[in-house]
N, C-alpha and C positions, 0 to 999 in steps of 0.2 A: 851828422854823418850822411853822405850821399847814398842813394839807392844802389843796390848791388848791380853789377854789370849784367848778370843773367836776367834780372827783373826788367832792366831797361831794354834788353833785347826782346824779352817777351812782349813788352808794350809795343815796340817797333813792329814786330811781326804781326801782332793782332791788328794793328792799324793798316799794315800793308795788305793783309788778307781781306780786311773790310773794303779797302779801296778796289781790290781786284774783283771781289764779288759784286760790288756796286757797278763796276764797269760791265761785268758779264750780265747783270740784270738789265742794264740799259741797252744791251745788244739787241733786244727785241725791236728796237727802232730800225734795225737792218732788214726786218721782215719784208718790207715793201720792195727792197732791192733784189730779192731773191726770185729766181724764175722757177724753182723746184718746190712743189708742195711738200714733198717728203722732208726737204731741208728746213722749210718754214716750221713744220711741226716740231722738229728736233730743236730748232733755235728757241722756240717758245718754251719747250720743256726745260732747256738749260737756263733760260732767263728766269723762269719761275723757281727752279731749284736753287739758283743763285740768290734769289730773294730770301728763300728759307735759310740758306747758309748765312746770309748777312744777319738775320734775326738770331740765329743760334750763336753767332759770334758776339752779339750784344749780350746775350744771356751768359755766355762763357766769361766775358769780360767783367760783368757784374759780379760773378762768383769769385773773381779775383780782385775786386775793388779797383778796376781799371776803367777809366773813361776813354772811349774810342772817339776819335775825330771823325764825325759823320760827313765825309766828303763824297760827292757823287760826280765822278768824272763822266763827261759826255762821250757817247760812242761816236767814232768817226764815220763819215760818209764813205761807204765802200761798196764794191760790187761782189758778185758771187765768189769768185776765186779768192779775192783778198779777204773777204769775210771769213772764209773757211780757214785760211792760213792764220789770221789774227786770232780766231777762236782757239786753234790748236796751241798757239804760242801762249795765250793768256791762261788757258786751262792747265798747261804744263807749269806755268809760273804759280798758279794757285796750288796745284799738287805739291810742288817743291816747297812753297811757303808753309803749308800745313806739316810737311815732313820736318822742316826746321822747328816748328812749334812743338812737335812731338819729342824733339831732342832736348828741350828745356829740362834742366836737372830737377829731380823730384823734390829736393829740399827747397827750391825756389817756389814750386807750386804749393807744397805743404805749408810754407810760411805765410802765403797770401790767400790760400783757399778759404772761403767763408762758409762753405757747406761742410757736411760731415765727412764725406769720402773724397779726398783729393785725387784718387785714381780715376774718378769720373772725368777729370780733365783729359787724361790720355785716351779714355774710351771715346769721348766726344771727338777728339782730334782724329782718331783712327777712323771713325765713321765718315768724317769729312774727307779724309784722304781717299777712302774707298769710293765715295761718290764722285770725287774729281776724276779718279781713274775711270769711273763709269762714263763720265762725260767725254773723256778722251777716246774711249772705246766706241762711243756713239759716232763721234766725228771721224775716226779712222774707218769705221764700218762703212761710212758713206763713200770714202775714197776707194775702198776695196771693191765696191760695186763697179763692174766694168762699164756699164752704161753711164753711170754717174760720172765716173772718171773721164770718159771719152766725150760725152755729149753735154753734160751739165757743168762740170767744173772746167772743162776745156784746158787741161794742163798741157802746156807747151812741150813739145819734144825738144830736149835740151842737148846742145853740143857741149864739148869740153870747155871751150872758152866762156860760153854763156853761164855754165854751171859755176865756174870759178869766180866769175864776176858777181854772181848772186851771193856766193859765200862771202866774198870780200865785202859786199854791200852790207850784209848782216853783221859782219865783224865791226865795220865802221860805225854802224848804228849802236851796237852794244858798247863800244868804247865810250860813246857819248852819253849812254844811259846812266841815270842817277838811281835806278832801282837796284837794290841789293840782289845779287844772284840772277840778274836778268839773262834770259836765254831766248833764242829764236829757233823755230823749226822751219826748214825748207823742204818743199816737195819737188823733186827733180825726176823727170821722165826721160828715158833713153831708149832709142830704137836700135842703136848700134852698141853691141856688147863691148867692143874695144873702147869706145868713148866712156862707157860705164867703168871699165877697168882702170882707165887713166885717171878718172876722177877719184875712184877708190884709193888709188895709190897716193894721190895728192892729200886726201883726207887722212890717210894713215900717217903722214908726216906731221900732222898737227895734233897738239894736245887738247885743243879746245873744241874739236869736232868729233861727233860720233854718229854712226849710222844706226838709227833706232829700229828701222823696219824696212824690209824689201818685199815688194809685191809684184808678181809677174802677171802680165796680161799677154794675150796672143800677139799683139803688135808692139809691145814695149815693156820695159821694166821700170817700176816706180820705186824710188828710194826716199825715205824720210830721214833728214839729217838734222841732228840737234847741234846747235852752235852756241858756245859760250863766248864771253869776251876774251880776246887773245891776251888781255892784260891780267886776267885772273891768276892769282897766285895759288899754286897747288902745294899744300903743306905735306 
C-alpha cells in the first residue's frame, strides 16, 4: 500500500522549508553588496537564525522518520533594493510553508511521531511561524524608517503604468514558478494620491492581489502588495 497523501504532503513541505531556510542562510553572501550597516546586521541575524531553523527541521524530520533532501541553493547576486524585496518574498514563503505544515492532520503526525508527545510537532511549527513573522517585522521595520526608505533603499516613485507593469511582471514570473504556493511582494511608492487610487482600483479587480500594508511618508505613500499566481484556483 502506498503512503497516505497527507504524509506525502508532509514530506514535500518539510523539504520545501529546508530549501527555503538554506537559501536564507546563504543570503549572508549579500552582505558585501549592502551599503547600510544596520541592514547588514539584520541580514546576518536572519542568516544565522535560518541556519538554526534548518537544524530544527532536521530534528523534526528525524522525529517523524523522514529523510530531508539536503539541498543548498545559492544566493543570487543582487543589490540593496533587490535584496530587500527578495528577502521579504522568501520570508513570506517560509512563513506560509510553516503555516501549511501546521495544517497537517493530527492522525498523520500521531502515526509517524517517534517521540512521546506528538503535539510537540505543532508547538515546534508554531515557534517557527512566530520567528518567520519576526523576520518579516524586522524587514518591514527597515522600510518604515523614512531615512532608510528614501536614502538607502531608494524606492522609486511609481506612476500607474509602471506599477501595473511591475504587477504583471510578478504575475508572469509566478505563472512559470514550480514552487507550490509561490508568492511575491512588491513595494510601490506614490507621490500622487490619484495615481495610488487608480492602482488600488485595479488591484481590487484581481483575486490574486492583496495590499498587505500602507505606510505614509511626508512626500509619498508606500504600499506593500502581495501577489499570487493568477492561475491559482480558489476552492
